[in-house]
C-alpha positions in Angstrom: 18.2 45.4 -48.9 21.6 46.5 -50.5 21.9 49.8 -52.0 22.5 50.3 -55.7 26.1 51.1 -55.2 26.7 48.0 -53.2 24.8 46.0 -55.7 27.2 47.7 -58.4 30.2 46.6 -56.3 29.0 43.0 -56.4 28.7 42.8 -60.1 31.4 41.5 -62.4 31.0 41.9 -66.1 33.0 40.4 -69.2 32.4 40.5 -72.8 33.9 38.6 -75.6 33.6 38.3 -79.3 34.0 34.6 -80.2 34.5 33.4 -83.7 32.0 30.7 -83.4 28.2 30.7 -84.0 25.9 31.3 -81.2 24.7 27.6 -81.2 28.2 26.2 -80.9 28.9 28.5 -78.1 25.6 27.5 -76.4 26.3 23.9 -76.8 29.6 24.4 -74.8 27.4 25.2 -71.8 24.7 22.6 -72.5 27.1 19.6 -73.0 28.5 18.4 -69.8 31.3 16.7 -71.7 32.5 20.0 -73.1 31.6 22.3 -70.0 33.7 20.1 -67.8 36.7 20.8 -69.8 36.6 24.5 -69.7 34.6 25.5 -66.7 36.6 27.5 -64.2 40.0 29.3 -64.0 43.3 28.0 -65.5 44.6 24.7 -64.1 41.3 23.6 -62.7 39.4 20.3 -63.7 35.9 19.3 -62.8 33.9 16.3 -61.7 30.2 16.6 -62.4 27.9 14.7 -60.1 24.7 16.0 -61.2 24.0 17.9 -64.4 20.3 18.6 -65.2 20.3 21.1 -68.0 16.7 22.4 -67.9 15.0 25.4 -66.0 15.0 24.3 -62.4 17.7 21.7 -62.9 20.6 21.1 -60.5 24.2 21.3 -61.3 26.5 19.7 -58.6 30.1 19.3 -59.2 33.6 19.5 -57.8 36.3 21.8 -59.1 39.8 20.3 -58.6 42.4 23.1 -58.1 45.9 22.9 -59.3 47.1 22.7 -55.9 45.3 19.7 -55.0 42.4 21.5 -53.3 38.6 20.4 -53.9 35.8 23.0 -54.3 32.2 21.7 -53.9 29.7 23.8 -56.0 26.1 23.7 -56.4 24.0 25.5 -58.8 20.5 25.7 -60.3 19.6 26.5 -63.9 17.2 29.4 -63.6 16.7 30.1 -67.4 17.5 28.4 -70.5 16.8 30.1 -73.7 18.8 28.5 -76.5 20.9 29.7 -78.1 20.8 33.0 -76.5 20.5 33.1 -72.7 21.6 30.9 -69.8 21.0 32.1 -66.1 22.7 30.0 -63.3 22.3 30.6 -59.6 25.3 29.5 -57.7 23.6 28.2 -54.4 26.8 27.2 -52.5 28.9 29.9 -51.0 29.7 32.5 -52.3 26.3 32.9 -53.8 25.6 34.6 -57.0 23.6 34.7 -60.2 25.5 34.4 -63.7 23.7 35.6 -66.7 25.3 34.6 -70.0 23.9 36.3 -73.0 24.9 35.2 -76.5 24.2 37.5 -79.5 24.8 36.1 -83.1 26.9 38.2 -85.2 27.0 36.4 -88.5 29.5 33.5 -88.0 30.7 35.2 -84.7 29.1 35.5 -81.2 29.0 38.3 -78.7 29.0 36.9 -75.2 28.0 38.9 -72.2 29.0 37.5 -68.9 27.3 39.0 -65.8 28.0 37.6 -62.4 26.0 39.4 -59.5 26.9 38.4 -56.0 24.4 38.2 -53.2 26.7 40.0 -50.8 28.7 43.1 -52.0 31.1 42.8 -49.2 32.1 39.2 -50.1 32.3 40.3 -53.7 34.7 43.1 -52.7 37.0 40.7 -50.7 37.2 38.2 -53.7 37.2 40.6 -56.5 41.0 40.1 -57.0 40.2 36.4 -57.7 36.9 36.6 -59.6 38.0 39.0 -62.3 41.0 37.2 -63.5 39.2 33.7 -63.0 36.3 35.0 -65.3 38.6 36.0 -68.0 40.5 32.7 -67.7 37.2 30.9 -67.9 36.5 32.6 -71.2 39.9 32.0 -72.6 39.3 28.3 -71.9 35.9 28.3 -73.5 37.3 29.7 -76.6 40.2 26.9 -76.6 37.7 24.1 -76.3 35.7 25.5 -79.1 38.6 26.1 -81.3 39.5 22.3 -80.6 36.0 21.2 -81.2 35.6 21.9 -85.1 33.6 18.6 -85.3 30.7 20.4 -83.4 29.0 21.6 -86.3 25.2 20.8 -85.9 
């Protein structure tokens, strides 16, 4: 069992205030045609092979790096509570659980992104990649939402 200190070192947190309603932000996770456009760091693209957006559902995809690399990813949706909470377990290496919490603030949404790696040592080794990548991911989310004004439900 990891100590609370090593677990703290395995946790990455980001917060954003997004100028979009929570339902629109949630849809950017729930709709694969949107998610594939913003998921991952700058310069990456995605090919989704399996996308079962339900608790217990699988999500298998390949991230294509700007350098021509290909990164296979497999995850499971652990919890989906629209439009407030999404918990994803990344079951391929490196293993982590991502919790996304959305709090409506009028027409805005406060997003909390908490990524907890299974192995604190792995998290420490890749922190220099994870921290900026998470911020780039959220930048891309905002950009896709800004370009999708027709998403109003």
